[in-house]
C-alpha positions as CSV (number, residue, x, y, z in Angstrom):
1,M,14.0,4.2,-15.1
2,I,10.7,3.6,-16.3
3,N,8.0,5.7,-14.6
4,L,5.5,4.5,-12.2
5,R,2.7,5.4,-14.3
6,E,4.0,3.1,-17.0
7,I,4.7,0.2,-14.6
8,I,0.9,0.5,-13.5
9,R,-0.3,0.6,-17.1
10,D,1.8,-2.6,-17.7
11,A,0.3,-4.4,-14.6
12,E,-3.1,-3.6,-16.0
13,N,-2.6,-5.0,-19.3
14,H,-1.0,-8.3,-18.1
15,K,-3.6,-8.7,-15.6
16,V,-1.0,-8.6,-12.5
17,A,-0.3,-6.1,-9.7
18,V,2.4,-4.3,-8.2
19,G,3.2,-4.9,-4.8
20,H,3.3,-2.0,-2.2
21,F,4.9,-2.7,1.1
22,N,5.3,-0.3,4.2
23,I,8.4,0.1,6.1
24,S,9.2,1.6,9.3
25,D,13.1,0.8,9.7
26,L,16.1,0.0,7.6
27,A,15.8,-3.9,8.0
28,T,12.6,-4.2,6.5
29,L,13.4,-1.7,3.6
30,K,16.4,-3.9,2.9
31,A,14.5,-7.2,3.2
32,I,11.6,-5.8,0.6
33,L,14.3,-4.6,-1.7
34,S,16.3,-7.7,-1.7
35,A,13.0,-9.7,-2.4
36,A,12.4,-7.2,-5.3
37,S,15.6,-7.7,-6.7
38,E,15.8,-11.3,-6.5
39,L,12.7,-11.6,-8.5
40,N,13.6,-8.5,-10.9
41,L,10.1,-7.0,-10.1
42,P,9.0,-3.4,-9.6
43,I,8.0,-2.5,-6.2
44,V,6.4,0.3,-4.3
45,I,7.6,1.4,-0.6
46,G,5.1,3.1,1.3
47,L,5.2,5.0,4.7
48,S,2.1,6.3,6.4
49,E,2.1,9.5,8.3
50,G,3.0,7.8,11.5
51,E,5.9,5.6,9.8
52,R,7.0,9.0,8.0
53,D,7.2,10.8,11.1
54,F,9.5,7.7,12.5
55,V,11.7,7.3,9.7
56,G,11.8,11.0,8.6
57,V,10.4,11.9,5.3
58,R,13.6,13.2,3.6
59,T,15.4,10.4,5.1
60,A,13.0,8.0,3.2
61,A,13.4,9.6,-0.1
62,A,17.1,9.5,0.2
63,L,17.2,5.7,1.2
64,V,14.7,4.8,-1.5
65,K,17.0,6.8,-4.3
66,S,20.1,5.1,-2.8
67,Y,18.7,1.7,-3.2
68,R,17.3,2.4,-6.3
69,E,20.6,3.1,-7.7
70,Q,22.1,0.1,-6.1
71,Y,19.8,-2.5,-6.9
72,N,18.9,-1.3,-10.5
73,V,15.2,-2.2,-9.9
74,P,12.3,-0.1,-10.4
75,I,11.5,0.9,-6.7
76,Y,9.0,3.6,-5.9
77,L,8.3,5.6,-2.9
78,N,4.6,6.4,-1.8
79,A,3.0,8.5,1.0
80,D,0.6,6.0,2.2
81,H,-2.6,7.5,4.1
82,T,-2.0,11.0,3.9
83,Y,-4.7,13.3,6.0
84,S,-4.0,16.7,5.3
85,L,-2.7,19.0,2.5
86,D,0.3,19.8,4.5
87,K,1.4,16.3,4.8
88,I,0.8,15.9,1.1
89,K,3.0,18.9,0.3
90,E,6.0,17.7,2.4
91,A,6.1,14.3,0.6
92,V,5.9,15.9,-2.9
93,E,8.7,18.3,-2.3
94,A,10.8,15.7,-0.6
95,G,10.6,13.7,-4.1
96,F,8.1,10.9,-3.3
97,D,6.9,9.2,-6.5
98,A,3.2,8.9,-5.5
99,V,0.7,10.1,-2.4
100,I,-2.6,9.2,-1.0
101,F,-5.2,11.8,0.1
102,D,-7.2,9.8,2.4
103,G,-10.6,11.3,3.3
104,A,-12.4,8.1,3.3
105,K,-14.1,8.5,6.9
106,L,-15.1,12.1,5.7
107,P,-18.7,12.5,4.2
108,L,-18.4,12.1,0.5
109,D,-18.7,15.9,-0.3
110,E,-16.0,16.8,2.1
111,N,-13.7,14.0,0.9
112,I,-14.3,15.0,-2.7
113,A,-13.7,18.7,-1.9
114,L,-10.4,17.8,-0.1
115,T,-9.0,15.1,-2.5
116,K,-9.5,17.7,-5.5
117,E,-7.6,20.2,-3.5
118,A,-4.7,17.8,-3.1
119,V,-4.8,16.7,-6.7
120,D,-4.9,20.6,-7.8
121,Y,-1.7,21.1,-5.9
122,V,0.1,17.9,-7.1
123,R,-0.9,18.6,-10.6
124,S,0.5,22.2,-10.2
125,V,3.8,21.4,-8.7
126,R,5.1,18.0,-9.9
127,P,2.2,16.5,-12.3
128,E,4.4,13.4,-12.7
129,V,3.4,12.6,-9.3
130,I,0.6,9.8,-9.0
131,I,-2.2,10.9,-6.4
132,E,-4.7,8.5,-5.1
133,G,-7.9,9.1,-3.3
134,E,-9.7,6.6,-1.0
135,L,-13.5,6.1,-1.0
136,G,-15.1,3.8,1.7
137,Y,-13.6,3.7,5.2
138,I,-11.7,0.0,5.8
139,G,-10.0,1.2,9.4
140,T,-6.4,2.7,10.0
141,S,-4.3,0.2,11.7
142,S,-2.2,-2.1,10.4
143,E,-2.4,-4.5,13.5
144,V,-3.8,-7.8,14.6
145,L,-7.6,-7.2,15.3
146,S,-10.2,-8.8,17.5
147,A,-12.9,-7.4,15.6
148,V,-13.9,-5.4,12.5
149,P,-13.3,-1.6,13.0
150,M,-16.0,0.4,14.1
151,G,-17.7,2.1,11.1
152,A,-15.8,-0.2,8.3
153,A,-17.7,-0.3,5.1
154,M,-19.2,-3.9,4.9
155,G,-22.0,-5.5,3.0
156,E,-24.0,-2.7,1.3
157,N,-21.9,-0.3,2.5
158,M,-19.0,-0.9,0.3
159,T,-17.9,1.5,-2.4
160,K,-20.8,2.0,-4.8
161,P,-19.9,2.3,-8.4
162,E,-22.0,5.6,-9.1
163,E,-20.0,7.2,-6.2
164,A,-16.8,5.9,-7.8
165,T,-17.7,7.4,-10.9
166,R,-18.5,11.0,-9.2
167,F,-15.5,11.0,-7.1
168,V,-12.9,10.4,-9.9
169,K,-14.6,12.7,-12.2
170,E,-14.9,15.6,-9.5
171,T,-11.4,15.1,-8.0
172,G,-9.2,13.9,-11.0
173,V,-7.5,11.2,-9.1
174,D,-5.2,9.1,-10.8
175,M,-5.8,5.9,-8.8
176,L,-8.9,5.0,-6.4
177,A,-8.6,2.7,-3.2
178,P,-12.1,1.3,-2.6
179,A,-13.7,-0.6,0.0
180,V,-14.5,-4.0,-1.4
181,G,-14.6,-6.3,1.8
182,N,-11.0,-5.4,2.7
183,I,-9.9,-4.3,6.1
184,H,-6.6,-2.9,7.3
185,G,-4.9,-5.3,9.7
186,M,-5.2,-9.0,10.2
187,F,-7.9,-10.9,12.4
188,K,-6.7,-12.9,15.6
189,N,-9.6,-15.2,16.2
190,I,-12.3,-14.6,13.5
191,P,-12.1,-15.4,9.9
192,E,-10.7,-12.9,7.3
193,P,-13.3,-11.3,5.4
194,R,-13.8,-12.2,1.6
195,L,-13.4,-9.6,-1.1
196,D,-16.3,-8.7,-3.1
197,I,-15.0,-9.7,-6.6
198,E,-17.9,-8.6,-8.6
199,R,-17.9,-5.1,-6.8
200,I,-14.2,-4.6,-7.6
201,K,-15.3,-5.4,-11.4
202,T,-18.2,-2.7,-11.3
203,V,-16.0,-0.2,-9.3
204,R,-13.1,-0.5,-11.8
205,T,-15.4,0.1,-14.6
206,A,-17.3,3.0,-13.0
207,A,-14.3,4.7,-11.7
208,G,-12.3,4.5,-15.2
209,V,-8.8,4.5,-13.3
210,P,-6.7,1.6,-11.8
211,L,-7.7,0.5,-8.4
212,V,-5.7,-0.2,-5.5
213,L,-6.4,-2.9,-2.6
214,H,-5.6,-1.6,0.8
215,G,-5.5,-3.9,3.6
216,G,-4.3,-6.8,1.8
217,S,-2.7,-8.6,4.7
218,G,-4.4,-11.8,5.7
219,T,-6.4,-12.2,2.1
220,S,-6.3,-15.5,0.7
221,D,-4.4,-16.3,-2.6
222,E,-7.6,-17.2,-4.0
223,D,-9.1,-13.7,-3.5
224,F,-6.1,-11.9,-4.4
225,V,-5.9,-13.7,-7.7
226,A,-9.7,-13.0,-8.4
227,A,-9.2,-9.6,-7.5
228,I,-6.3,-8.8,-9.7
229,E,-8.0,-10.2,-12.7
230,A,-11.0,-8.2,-11.8
231,G,-9.0,-4.6,-12.0
232,I,-6.9,-4.5,-8.8
233,S,-3.4,-2.9,-10.2
234,I,-1.8,-2.4,-6.5
235,V,-2.0,-4.4,-3.5
236,H,-0.8,-2.9,-0.1
237,I,0.7,-5.4,2.4
238,N,1.8,-4.1,6.0
239,T,0.5,-6.0,8.9
240,E,2.1,-9.3,7.5
241,I,5.3,-7.7,7.5
242,R,5.2,-6.4,10.9
243,V,4.1,-9.9,12.4
244,A,6.8,-11.7,10.5
245,W,9.4,-8.9,11.7
246,R,8.5,-9.4,15.2
247,K,8.1,-13.3,15.1
248,G,11.9,-13.1,13.9
249,I,13.0,-10.8,16.4
250,E,11.2,-13.1,19.1
251,A,13.2,-16.1,17.7
252,A,16.4,-14.2,17.8
253,L,16.1,-12.9,21.3
254,R,15.1,-16.7,22.3
255,E,18.2,-18.3,20.4
256,N,20.7,-15.5,21.6
257,P,19.8,-14.1,25.0
258,D,23.2,-12.5,25.6
259,E,23.3,-10.7,22.1
260,V,23.1,-7.1,22.3
261,A,24.4,-6.2,18.7
262,P,20.9,-5.1,16.8
263,Y,22.1,-5.9,13.3
264,K,22.9,-9.4,14.7
265,L,19.2,-9.9,16.1
266,L,17.6,-8.2,13.2
267,G,18.9,-11.1,10.5
268,A,16.0,-13.2,11.5
269,A,13.4,-10.5,11.1
270,L,15.0,-9.7,7.8
271,Q,14.6,-13.1,6.5
272,N,11.2,-13.3,7.5
273,V,10.3,-10.2,5.8
274,H,12.1,-11.2,2.7
275,N,10.0,-14.6,2.6
276,V,6.7,-12.7,3.0
277,V,7.4,-10.3,0.3
278,A,8.7,-12.7,-2.1
279,A,5.8,-15.1,-1.9
280,R,3.4,-12.1,-2.4
281,L,5.5,-10.7,-5.6
282,R,5.5,-14.4,-7.0
283,L,1.4,-14.5,-6.4
284,F,0.5,-10.9,-7.7
285,S,2.9,-11.5,-10.7
286,R,1.8,-14.7,-11.3
287,L,5.4,-16.3,-11.3
């Protein structure tokens, strides 16, 4: 199977982006993989620390390996939002294809130092693993929000090009997740923030490595297309999937109030997630 570095390089060359979708149960994984298989597109499956604690690190690795062989589609596994070297080691040892050290809420010097420590470890044991760093805090929760998370980098506090240059040079990360108007989660009663497309362009040039857009849920199609053209190579979607899953479960319970078999109730959630993922993949790949 083609490796993830080549997938990302190809995405950059063709001005498209790879879809990254988080899971915390088997139904969601099946739905995401069915959409990727249907469209014959590469995909990254992500699990945050909380999601990994629930699913199991080695269980997630085994599931993705199994489905990779079954679907014969380039499917990769990423340890999303990891806050300690111990958790980085756990994912790398389990066989993950990529890891993210998230020091975005830390002072810049501390973020650089801890990210470099994670990079040095990954390079020493499995250099093929992609390691990503984060620069600019955009919140942490993939949920429906009523306000911008406290401390989130907006306006002039977004990722600065000169800091991106320093961060990548001193850490050696393969990819960078900047704050460019993106926020984790989706908003309930206020408009979604717009992405700063010009900042994406300048940060991509300054960083010299591919950029990852976290907090993609709720972003307009127009902003997605412009951001990918400006230098985004991977887009993270999580909250949209969770909302689709919940709506499917609620509908199934309303329509089948006496049903107790989980696999029968999960069908609607699976279809909803499939539809969301397929639509995003088509957009990111310009299909």
